[in-house]
C-alpha positions in Angstrom: 36.3 -203.8 -37.1 36.6 -201.7 -40.0 37.3 -198.0 -40.1 35.5 -197.2 -36.8 36.0 -193.8 -35.9 34.3 -192.2 -33.3 35.1 -190.0 -29.8 33.6 -190.8 -26.2 32.8 -187.8 -24.8 33.9 -187.3 -21.0 30.9 -187.6 -18.5 28.5 -189.1 -21.6 27.3 -192.8 -21.4 27.9 -194.0 -25.6 26.2 -196.7 -26.6 27.1 -199.8 -29.4 24.5 -201.8 -30.5 24.6 -204.7 -33.2 24.2 -208.2 -33.8 26.1 -211.1 -32.4 29.3 -211.1 -34.5 29.4 -207.7 -35.6 32.6 -206.8 -33.5 31.1 -205.1 -30.3 33.1 -207.1 -28.3 36.5 -206.6 -30.1 35.8 -203.2 -30.6 35.4 -202.9 -26.6 38.7 -204.6 -26.1 40.8 -202.8 -28.6 39.6 -199.2 -26.9 41.3 -200.9 -23.8 44.1 -202.1 -26.0 43.6 -205.7 -24.5 43.5 -206.2 -27.9 46.3 -204.7 -30.2 45.0 -202.6 -33.4 46.8 -204.3 -35.9 45.9 -200.3 -38.4 44.9 -197.3 -36.5 45.1 -195.7 -33.3 43.3 -195.3 -30.2 43.8 -192.1 -28.1 42.5 -192.0 -24.2 42.9 -188.4 -22.9 44.8 -187.3 -26.0 47.8 -190.5 -25.3 48.2 -192.9 -28.0 47.6 -196.1 -26.4 49.9 -197.9 -28.9 52.6 -195.4 -28.0 52.8 -196.4 -24.2 55.5 -198.9 -22.7 54.0 -201.6 -20.5 54.3 -199.6 -17.4 53.1 -196.5 -18.6 49.8 -198.5 -20.1 49.5 -199.7 -16.5 49.7 -196.7 -14.8 46.9 -195.3 -17.5 44.6 -198.0 -16.5 44.2 -196.9 -13.0 41.8 -194.6 -15.6 40.1 -197.1 -17.3 38.8 -200.0 -16.3 36.2 -203.3 -17.8 33.3 -204.9 -16.7 32.8 -208.1 -19.0 30.0 -209.8 -19.8 29.9 -213.0 -17.5 30.0 -212.3 -14.0 30.3 -216.3 -13.8 33.4 -216.1 -15.3 35.1 -213.1 -14.8 35.8 -213.6 -11.0 38.3 -215.8 -9.8 36.0 -218.6 -8.2 39.2 -219.2 -5.9 39.0 -215.5 -4.3 37.0 -214.3 -1.6 34.5 -211.1 -2.7 37.2 -209.0 -0.4 39.8 -210.5 -2.6 38.2 -209.5 -6.2 37.2 -206.6 -5.0 40.9 -205.4 -3.8 42.2 -207.2 -6.4 43.0 -204.3 -8.8 44.5 -201.9 -5.8 47.1 -204.8 -5.0 47.9 -205.4 -8.8 48.2 -201.6 -8.9 51.0 -201.9 -5.6 48.1 -199.6 -3.7 46.5 -201.9 -1.4 47.5 -200.6 2.2 46.7 -202.3 5.8 44.6 -205.1 6.6 42.1 -202.6 8.2 42.0 -200.0 5.5 41.7 -202.9 3.1 38.6 -203.8 4.6 37.2 -200.6 4.8 38.0 -200.1 1.2 36.3 -203.1 0.1 32.9 -202.4 2.1 32.6 -198.7 1.2 32.5 -199.9 -2.5 30.5 -202.9 -2.0 27.8 -200.2 -0.1 28.2 -198.5 -3.5 27.6 -201.2 -5.7 24.4 -202.3 -2.9 25.9 -205.5 -1.8 25.6 -205.9 1.9 29.3 -206.0 3.5 28.7 -208.8 4.9 29.2 -210.9 1.8 32.9 -210.0 2.0 34.3 -213.3 3.2 32.0 -215.3 0.6 32.6 -217.1 -2.4 31.4 -216.5 -6.2 29.3 -220.0 -6.0 27.3 -218.4 -3.3 26.3 -215.4 -5.1 23.4 -215.0 -7.5 24.5 -213.6 -11.0 23.3 -210.4 -9.9 25.8 -210.0 -7.3 28.6 -211.4 -9.2 28.0 -208.5 -11.6 28.0 -206.0 -9.0 31.0 -207.6 -7.7 32.5 -207.0 -11.1 31.3 -203.6 -10.9 33.2 -202.8 -7.8 36.1 -204.2 -8.6 36.1 -202.1 -12.0 35.3 -199.0 -9.2 38.4 -200.0 -7.3 40.8 -197.3 -8.7 38.4 -194.6 -9.2 38.5 -194.7 -13.1 37.5 -191.8 -15.2 36.0 -194.3 -18.0 33.9 -198.1 -17.5 33.7 -199.6 -20.8 30.8 -202.2 -20.4 30.2 -205.5 -22.1 26.6 -206.6 -22.6 26.8 -206.4 -18.0 23.6 -207.6 -18.3 23.0 -210.1 -20.8 23.3 -213.4 -18.7 20.7 -212.2 -16.0 17.5 -212.1 -15.6 14.8 -209.4 -17.0 14.5 -207.9 -13.3 18.0 -208.2 -12.3 19.2 -206.9 -15.5 17.0 -203.6 -14.6 18.7 -203.0 -11.0 22.2 -203.2 -12.6 21.2 -200.6 -15.1 19.4 -198.3 -12.5 22.9 -199.0 -10.4 24.9 -197.6 -13.5 22.7 -195.2 -14.1 23.1 -194.2 -10.2 27.0 -194.7 -10.6 26.9 -191.9 -13.5 25.3 -189.3 -11.8 27.5 -189.7 -8.3 30.9 -190.4 -9.9 30.9 -188.3 -13.3 31.6 -191.7 -14.9 32.2 -191.7 -18.6 31.1 -194.7 -20.1 31.4 -197.3 -23.5 28.5 -199.5 -22.9 28.0 -202.1 -25.2 24.5 -204.6 -25.3 22.2 -205.6 -28.2 19.5 -205.0 -26.1 18.0 -201.4 -27.5 15.8 -200.9 -24.3 18.3 -200.7 -22.1 20.3 -198.6 -24.1 17.9 -195.9 -24.5 17.3 -196.2 -21.4 21.3 -195.4 -20.2 22.7 -194.0 -23.2 23.6 -190.6 -24.2 24.5 -191.5 -27.7 24.1 -194.8 -29.9 26.3 -196.3 -32.4 25.3 -199.0 -34.6 27.7 -201.3 -35.8 27.4 -204.0 -38.5 29.8 -206.6 -39.8 32.6 -204.2 -37.7 31.4 -201.5 -39.4 29.5 -198.1 -37.8 26.2 -197.7 -39.6 24.8 -194.8 -37.7 25.6 -193.2 -34.8 23.4 -190.1 -33.5 22.1 -189.0 -30.0 19.8 -191.5 -28.3 16.5 -189.2 -28.9 17.2 -188.9 -32.1 17.4 -192.8 -32.6 14.7 -193.7 -31.1 12.6 -191.5 -32.4 12.9 -192.4 -35.5 
């Protein structure tokens, strides 16, 4: 990734498209400081992420979460759905008593269209679409302002992709989320995103409102 300069407006969905290997996933990780940039800076709501000590970065992570591409590997197979969804709260020291935790998990599962009776199941018992819904529920557990979604539909069947995209549209409407949505699927990006960035060999080739990109 080189000379990438962009802003992500609050309450909007910014799409990043490009062929495999162009730097999309690297950009996603740089934005959340899962990777440290070798030069330049990343600012979240005015705060330079590189300037934060570990404790400060951990606290800020409550406001920014990621949904990964592969739901088959992003959830610990030893965790039940309940434990997977509750994990961010435990990591941040925000978990409550057993009854409150159960109610929180059930609420998050319902929010992403999962039947709460699945709370005690394990990843190998779920479909790919169900696993990705668990990943989205986990990302929403801390009530973040900002979601980075790294090709969240790439490993799913076409019919399931549409369900996940429609879920994201609804969550954005209900929660007022800001999203960075990374994909190689132009149709999905057109449906979900307000603005599109075209990445090629680590550089921005084009950046424009989605309506303008798709009208050309």
